[in-house]
One Martini backbone bead per residue (centre of mass of N, CA, C, O) as a GRO file, in nm:
protein
  230
    1UNK     BB    1   0.293   1.461   0.557
    2UNK     BB    2   0.064   1.703   0.638
    3UNK     BB    3  -0.007   2.000   0.511
    4UNK     BB    4  -0.152   2.303   0.633
    5UNK     BB    5  -0.177   2.432   0.330
    6UNK     BB    6  -0.357   2.228   0.244
    7UNK     BB    7  -0.675   2.133   0.189
    8UNK     BB    8  -0.654   1.876   0.358
    9UNK     BB    9  -0.521   1.993   0.612
   10UNK     BB   10  -0.741   2.203   0.678
   11UNK     BB   11  -0.978   2.012   0.704
   12UNK     BB   12  -0.852   1.829   0.918
   13UNK     BB   13  -0.805   2.052   1.134
   14UNK     BB   14  -1.100   2.152   1.155
   15UNK     BB   15  -1.221   1.880   1.231
   16UNK     BB   16  -1.059   1.837   1.490
   17UNK     BB   17  -1.160   2.090   1.636
   18UNK     BB   18  -1.460   2.003   1.643
   19UNK     BB   19  -1.429   1.728   1.776
   20UNK     BB   20  -1.290   1.861   2.054
   21UNK     BB   21  -1.563   2.039   2.097
   22UNK     BB   22  -1.694   1.938   2.355
   23UNK     BB   23  -1.928   1.946   2.623
   24UNK     BB   24  -1.680   1.890   2.844
   25UNK     BB   25  -1.502   2.172   2.802
   26UNK     BB   26  -1.761   2.313   2.925
   27UNK     BB   27  -2.000   2.451   3.096
   28UNK     BB   28  -2.301   2.253   3.137
   29UNK     BB   29  -2.593   2.136   3.128
   30UNK     BB   30  -2.738   1.827   3.169
   31UNK     BB   31  -2.974   1.864   2.958
   32UNK     BB   32  -2.776   1.932   2.696
   33UNK     BB   33  -2.597   1.678   2.653
   34UNK     BB   34  -2.738   1.491   2.436
   35UNK     BB   35  -2.736   1.700   2.200
   36UNK     BB   36  -2.432   1.760   2.201
   37UNK     BB   37  -2.339   1.470   2.148
   38UNK     BB   38  -2.463   1.444   1.871
   39UNK     BB   39  -2.300   1.667   1.734
   40UNK     BB   40  -2.023   1.534   1.782
   41UNK     BB   41  -2.063   1.282   1.612
   42UNK     BB   42  -2.111   1.422   1.341
   43UNK     BB   43  -1.840   1.569   1.329
   44UNK     BB   44  -1.659   1.312   1.323
   45UNK     BB   45  -1.778   1.193   1.069
   46UNK     BB   46  -1.701   1.427   0.881
   47UNK     BB   47  -1.399   1.407   0.935
   48UNK     BB   48  -1.367   1.126   0.810
   49UNK     BB   49  -1.460   1.198   0.532
   50UNK     BB   50  -1.245   1.412   0.473
   51UNK     BB   51  -1.005   1.220   0.506
   52UNK     BB   52  -1.088   1.014   0.288
   53UNK     BB   53  -1.087   1.213   0.055
   54UNK     BB   54  -0.795   1.294   0.074
   55UNK     BB   55  -0.675   1.009   0.024
   56UNK     BB   56  -0.816   0.957  -0.254
   57UNK     BB   57  -0.671   1.194  -0.398
   58UNK     BB   58  -0.380   1.050  -0.375
   59UNK     BB   59  -0.391   0.775  -0.523
   60UNK     BB   60  -0.323   0.853  -0.835
   61UNK     BB   61  -0.021   0.936  -0.768
   62UNK     BB   62   0.071   0.614  -0.660
   63UNK     BB   63  -0.171   0.431  -0.836
   64UNK     BB   64  -0.159   0.340  -1.125
   65UNK     BB   65  -0.250   0.192  -1.386
   66UNK     BB   66  -0.104  -0.090  -1.448
   67UNK     BB   67   0.176   0.002  -1.473
   68UNK     BB   68   0.422   0.071  -1.257
   69UNK     BB   69   0.477   0.382  -1.075
   70UNK     BB   70   0.757   0.582  -0.977
   71UNK     BB   71   0.784   0.897  -0.838
   72UNK     BB   72   1.088   0.894  -0.741
   73UNK     BB   73   1.226   0.770  -1.023
   74UNK     BB   74   1.068   0.779  -1.299
   75UNK     BB   75   0.925   0.472  -1.334
   76UNK     BB   76   0.840   0.203  -1.518
   77UNK     BB   77   0.692  -0.129  -1.451
   78UNK     BB   78   0.728  -0.460  -1.596
   79UNK     BB   79   0.625  -0.771  -1.578
   80UNK     BB   80   0.633  -1.088  -1.663
   81UNK     BB   81   0.327  -1.124  -1.685
   82UNK     BB   82   0.274  -0.889  -1.883
   83UNK     BB   83   0.468  -0.984  -2.110
   84UNK     BB   84   0.349  -1.266  -2.156
   85UNK     BB   85   0.067  -1.170  -2.239
   86UNK     BB   86   0.158  -1.006  -2.491
   87UNK     BB   87   0.306  -1.232  -2.643
   88UNK     BB   88   0.069  -1.449  -2.635
   89UNK     BB   89  -0.105  -1.299  -2.865
   90UNK     BB   90   0.087  -1.408  -3.108
   91UNK     BB   91  -0.015  -1.687  -3.011
   92UNK     BB   92  -0.069  -1.886  -3.240
   93UNK     BB   93   0.128  -1.952  -3.548
   94UNK     BB   94   0.130  -1.954  -3.920
   95UNK     BB   95   0.381  -2.021  -4.166
   96UNK     BB   96   0.411  -1.972  -4.521
   97UNK     BB   97   0.634  -2.122  -4.780
   98UNK     BB   98   0.467  -2.143  -5.011
   99UNK     BB   99   0.381  -2.499  -5.085
  100UNK     BB  100   0.591  -2.663  -4.886
  101UNK     BB  101   0.620  -2.466  -4.619
  102UNK     BB  102   0.546  -2.498  -4.263
  103UNK     BB  103   0.513  -2.292  -3.956
  104UNK     BB  104   0.452  -2.373  -3.616
  105UNK     BB  105   0.373  -2.165  -3.332
  106UNK     BB  106   0.415  -2.224  -2.971
  107UNK     BB  107   0.452  -2.173  -2.653
  108UNK     BB  108   0.558  -1.918  -2.506
  109UNK     BB  109   0.876  -1.812  -2.351
  110UNK     BB  110   1.013  -1.603  -2.101
  111UNK     BB  111   1.320  -1.406  -2.095
  112UNK     BB  112   1.612  -1.253  -1.915
  113UNK     BB  113   1.887  -1.022  -2.025
  114UNK     BB  114   2.062  -0.789  -1.857
  115UNK     BB  115   2.346  -0.787  -1.997
  116UNK     BB  116   2.208  -0.738  -2.298
  117UNK     BB  117   1.930  -0.609  -2.299
  118UNK     BB  118   1.725  -0.867  -2.334
  119UNK     BB  119   1.470  -1.070  -2.478
  120UNK     BB  120   1.347  -1.398  -2.444
  121UNK     BB  121   1.209  -1.632  -2.695
  122UNK     BB  122   1.039  -1.946  -2.661
  123UNK     BB  123   0.938  -2.190  -2.909
  124UNK     BB  124   0.732  -2.407  -3.054
  125UNK     BB  125   0.809  -2.618  -3.337
  126UNK     BB  126   0.645  -2.695  -3.666
  127UNK     BB  127   0.738  -2.887  -3.950
  128UNK     BB  128   0.613  -2.877  -4.294
  129UNK     BB  129   0.689  -3.099  -4.574
  130UNK     BB  130   0.559  -3.222  -4.864
  131UNK     BB  131   0.827  -3.383  -4.958
  132UNK     BB  132   0.794  -3.511  -4.679
  133UNK     BB  133   0.749  -3.790  -4.527
  134UNK     BB  134   0.535  -3.789  -4.265
  135UNK     BB  135   0.585  -3.634  -3.984
  136UNK     BB  136   0.623  -3.361  -3.829
  137UNK     BB  137   0.863  -3.145  -3.727
  138UNK     BB  138   1.004  -3.103  -3.401
  139UNK     BB  139   1.079  -2.803  -3.195
  140UNK     BB  140   1.304  -2.527  -3.114
  141UNK     BB  141   1.281  -2.164  -3.072
  142UNK     BB  142   1.529  -1.905  -3.017
  143UNK     BB  143   1.482  -1.555  -2.919
  144UNK     BB  144   1.628  -1.229  -2.953
  145UNK     BB  145   1.549  -0.903  -2.806
  146UNK     BB  146   1.512  -0.586  -2.829
  147UNK     BB  147   1.439  -0.243  -2.720
  148UNK     BB  148   1.175   0.007  -2.797
  149UNK     BB  149   1.044   0.340  -2.853
  150UNK     BB  150   0.728   0.452  -2.990
  151UNK     BB  151   0.577   0.757  -3.021
  152UNK     BB  152   0.336   0.700  -3.214
  153UNK     BB  153   0.239   0.429  -3.039
  154UNK     BB  154   0.314   0.434  -2.740
  155UNK     BB  155   0.545   0.191  -2.753
  156UNK     BB  156   0.687  -0.108  -2.663
  157UNK     BB  157   0.938  -0.280  -2.856
  158UNK     BB  158   1.042  -0.525  -3.043
  159UNK     BB  159   1.390  -0.558  -3.153
  160UNK     BB  160   1.597  -0.709  -3.347
  161UNK     BB  161   1.571  -1.011  -3.399
  162UNK     BB  162   1.738  -1.319  -3.301
  163UNK     BB  163   1.891  -1.619  -3.341
  164UNK     BB  164   2.001  -1.870  -3.095
  165UNK     BB  165   1.811  -2.134  -3.147
  166UNK     BB  166   1.787  -2.459  -3.331
  167UNK     BB  167   1.562  -2.744  -3.261
  168UNK     BB  168   1.529  -3.054  -3.448
  169UNK     BB  169   1.384  -3.336  -3.464
  170UNK     BB  170   1.555  -3.545  -3.698
  171UNK     BB  171   1.763  -3.335  -3.796
  172UNK     BB  172   2.021  -3.297  -3.965
  173UNK     BB  173   2.303  -3.102  -3.926
  174UNK     BB  174   2.327  -3.010  -4.231
  175UNK     BB  175   2.050  -2.821  -4.176
  176UNK     BB  176   2.125  -2.583  -3.987
  177UNK     BB  177   2.148  -2.333  -4.178
  178UNK     BB  178   1.855  -2.347  -4.285
  179UNK     BB  179   1.717  -2.319  -4.007
  180UNK     BB  180   1.834  -2.044  -3.931
  181UNK     BB  181   1.710  -1.894  -4.165
  182UNK     BB  182   1.417  -1.957  -4.094
  183UNK     BB  183   1.428  -1.834  -3.809
  184UNK     BB  184   1.488  -1.542  -3.899
  185UNK     BB  185   1.232  -1.502  -4.054
  186UNK     BB  186   1.038  -1.558  -3.830
  187UNK     BB  187   1.133  -1.339  -3.630
  188UNK     BB  188   1.059  -1.095  -3.810
  189UNK     BB  189   0.755  -1.160  -3.858
  190UNK     BB  190   0.662  -1.196  -3.546
  191UNK     BB  191   0.855  -0.976  -3.351
  192UNK     BB  192   0.904  -0.737  -3.513
  193UNK     BB  193   0.761  -0.459  -3.374
  194UNK     BB  194   0.634  -0.574  -3.115
  195UNK     BB  195   0.401  -0.500  -2.875
  196UNK     BB  196   0.419  -0.504  -2.501
  197UNK     BB  197   0.351  -0.184  -2.460
  198UNK     BB  198   0.087   0.064  -2.400
  199UNK     BB  199   0.029   0.385  -2.361
  200UNK     BB  200  -0.146   0.608  -2.213
  201UNK     BB  201  -0.193   0.939  -2.224
  202UNK     BB  202  -0.213   0.984  -1.900
  203UNK     BB  203   0.075   0.853  -1.849
  204UNK     BB  204   0.213   1.124  -2.012
  205UNK     BB  205   0.099   1.299  -1.759
  206UNK     BB  206   0.234   1.553  -1.517
  207UNK     BB  207   0.136   1.834  -1.380
  208UNK     BB  208   0.071   1.942  -1.693
  209UNK     BB  209   0.300   1.757  -1.812
  210UNK     BB  210   0.503   1.621  -2.046
  211UNK     BB  211   0.604   1.285  -2.110
  212UNK     BB  212   0.881   1.052  -2.185
  213UNK     BB  213   1.026   0.784  -2.285
  214UNK     BB  214   1.337   0.618  -2.240
  215UNK     BB  215   1.507   0.425  -2.098
  216UNK     BB  216   1.560   0.064  -2.129
  217UNK     BB  217   1.547  -0.199  -1.875
  218UNK     BB  218   1.656  -0.510  -1.805
  219UNK     BB  219   1.550  -0.749  -1.582
  220UNK     BB  220   1.529  -1.045  -1.413
  221UNK     BB  221   1.171  -0.986  -1.404
  222UNK     BB  222   1.180  -0.746  -1.623
  223UNK     BB  223   1.096  -0.392  -1.680
  224UNK     BB  224   1.223  -0.056  -1.730
  225UNK     BB  225   1.090   0.291  -1.773
  226UNK     BB  226   1.200   0.593  -1.842
  227UNK     BB  227   1.086   0.919  -1.749
  228UNK     BB  228   1.057   1.245  -1.919
  229UNK     BB  229   1.078   1.561  -1.987
  230UNK     BB  230   1.020   1.751  -2.281
   0.00000   0.00000   0.00000
């Protein structure tokens, strides 16, 4: 509802008053009707312009750019698509361990675990060992990460990643422990402290007051970040 005390409400009310002050509301001569009718049309057009300007002034309060902000709950929401795009920038990547082993990671896929409040990242892995003859070994690496906010970077980061699963085709089960160790090293190097969303300075100011992100909650298809007054 538009408050009559607001600039927008005053302009809107004044415009409506002018618009309905038509030449037919008081006795006028028939000769002056065309000119008066022209003035009425202009006044209505000006009223619509003022109404549109008032609505446009309200838009930045309810539809900020990038991550969606809910002014009623004080939360930012990041969607699966936004998070996938951010993590996707980290891949493909190749890690070399000495001169013997290289690990290539591609095709990241994101999942959400609300119960554990963690994000899952599954990537295709290709291992090449120069001591082993034949084609590179291919498999899948599944990593789980917590989330935290870094005030210096104004960013939501993946934190403390851990290996959930390592499957490599053709690798004997006896090498499972070594593969898990390699996977843990890969997880730390690739995803630990990796930013999935960076706030703009103007996103952390409302009504002339500074706000800061607080609790981060993993949803079934995204995450939400609570913001609070400093």
